[in-house]
N, C-alpha and C positions, 0 to 999 in steps of 0.2 A: 594799693600797693605800688603800682608802677609810678605814681606821683611821689610817693615816699622815697623810692629808690632814686628817682631822678633828682630830687632835691638834695639827698645827702651826698650823692656822687657829684653833683655840680659844685657844692660847697668845698669838696676836697678835704684833706686832713686839716684839722684845726688844732689850736693849742690845747683845747679842752677835750680833743678826741685823740687818744693815742694812735700813732701811725699804724700799729698792727691791726686795728679794726677798720681801717678805711676801706671802703667798697671800691676796688678796681674794676675795670672793664671785664675781665674774664669772670669775675663773680657776678657782675650785673647780668651778663649773658646767661649764665647758668640759672640765675633765679628766673629770668624771663622765660627760658625754655621750660622750666618747671611748672611756671603758671600757665603756659600754653598746653602742656601735656595734661595738666590737671583739668583743664576745660574740655579736652577731647575725652578724657576718662569719664566726665559727667554726662556725655552725650551718647555713649556706646559702651556695651560690655564685651570684653574679650573672652570667648569661650575657652581659651587656654587657661583662664584664671577662674573659671566657673567653680562654685562650691561642690559640684557633683560631676562626675565624668560625662563627656558628650560624645564619646564614640569617635569615630574616624574624622568627623569634621574638625575636631579640636586637635587631632594629631597630625593631619596632613596639610592644613591651610594656615597661613600666617594671619595676624590680625590685619584688618583692612582699614583704609583712611575713611573717615566720616564724610558724608556728602553724596551727592548724585553721581551714580556710575553708569555710563552709557557703552562701556566696552563690550557689553554681552548683547547689545540690541540686534534683534533679528534671530536670536538663538531660540530654538524650539524649547518648550517647557520639558524637563525631564520626566521620565515615566517611573520614577521612583515612587513606591507605594507608602502611604502613611494612613493614619486612622481618622475617619470622620467623627463628628460629635457623638454618634451612636456606637463608636467603637468598630465600625466596619471599615475593611480596606478601601482606599480611593487613591486616585492619582490626579494630577492636575489636568488631565485630559477631560475630566468630568466637568470642567468649567469652561470648556471651549465654546464659542458662539457669541460670547460678548466679553468685553473687557473685565478683568478681575485684578484685585490688588491682594497679593499674598504677603502676609506678615509673619516672619519668624521671631518668636518671643520666648520668654521663660518668666516664671514667677519670682526668680531670684535676681532678675535684671531690672534694676532701678529706672533706666531710661525707657525700657520696655513698658513698665507700669505707668510711667509719667505720660506716655503718649496714648495709652488705652482710651481715655475719655474722648479725645479728638477722633480716634479711629471709630469709636462708638457713634459720634455725631455724624461722621461721613457714612457709616453703614446705615444709619437711620434715615438719612437723606435720600438714599437710593440712588445716588450718583453712579456708584460702582459697587459691586459685591465686595466685601471685605473678608478674606479667608485667613483667620488667625491659625497659626500652626505651632503648638507649644513644643519646646525642646526639652521639657522636664521629663525626668525619668522616674518620678515618684508615683506615677499612676494617674489615671483620669480623675478618680475622686478628688485628689488634692488640687488638681487644676480647676475643676468645676467649683469646689468649695471656695477657692481663691477668687474666682470670677464673681461668684454669688455675692461675696462681701462687698463688692464695688458696685453693685446695683446697675450693671450695664444693660441698656435696653434693647440693643440690636446685635450684640456679639455673643458668639459662643466660640469654643475653641476645638479645633482639630489636634491631633497629637502625633509627634514624630519621635516615639520613644527610643528608637535605635539611630536617630540622626540620619536616616536614609535619604530623606529629601535634602536636608541641609548639606550633606556631603555631596549629593549629586549637583547641587547648585553652586558648589565651590564656595559657601559662605562660612565665615569663621567669627563674625561679629554680630552681636544682637543689640538692638533690633536690626533686622535687614528686611526691608520691604520692597517687593517686586512687583511692577506693574506688567501685565500681559495683555496684548491686544485680543480681538475676537478670534483670531487664528491660532491663539496659543504661542505667540511669539513675544519675547521680552522686548519691552520698551525701554525701560531703565530699572535700576534698583537704587534704593536709598539706604545708606548704611549709617545707622545711628538714629536718634530721636528727632521726630518732626512734628509740628503742628499740622494734623491732617484736616482741620476744619477751616483753614485759612484760605485766602485767594491764591497764594503761591502754589499751595497743594492742588487747588482746583485747576489752575493752568497746566500743572505737570500731568495730572490724570487726564485732561483733555487731549493729550498727545496720542492717546490710545484710540482716538475716534477717527 
């Protein structure tokens, strides 16, 4: 698309192309912006545009830029309660003692779904515990059925039906993945989709050691 735009703008108006359809610089910049915005939209889901309400997290926090965010480094994990895979209340304090990777996701979020297989590979390798926390409000049965269809080997999901954890974390974009060290302090958070089975991810996770 960029090559096509460059070619026709370089040629300028021609006798065979009426002047009113010549692509001027402002038009080109607009198209380039839209292409970039579309790429970002493919890597993350804005909870403000989710197909179902997401509680206070969507109401109070703006969408966040995709990529690694270290601005919360050293901050203690919040004590907001969510549900474990058995439906019992739990907090992030239960995972202190070793590094843990917390992934906020939802069944309606395409980038979340796309990275699930790589999170499964990471969890199966045992490098770091992976804690999925679903932001779905349709109930545990729907989430469990969704995961069962994907034949994941090492992942099950916690549930945050009232978005209590997501709100406490100040997150508004899915997926958001947060690495905590053994003391329960945030190392970094990744906003948007990532390949969690690759060398870059391994290097990032090693920062918690």
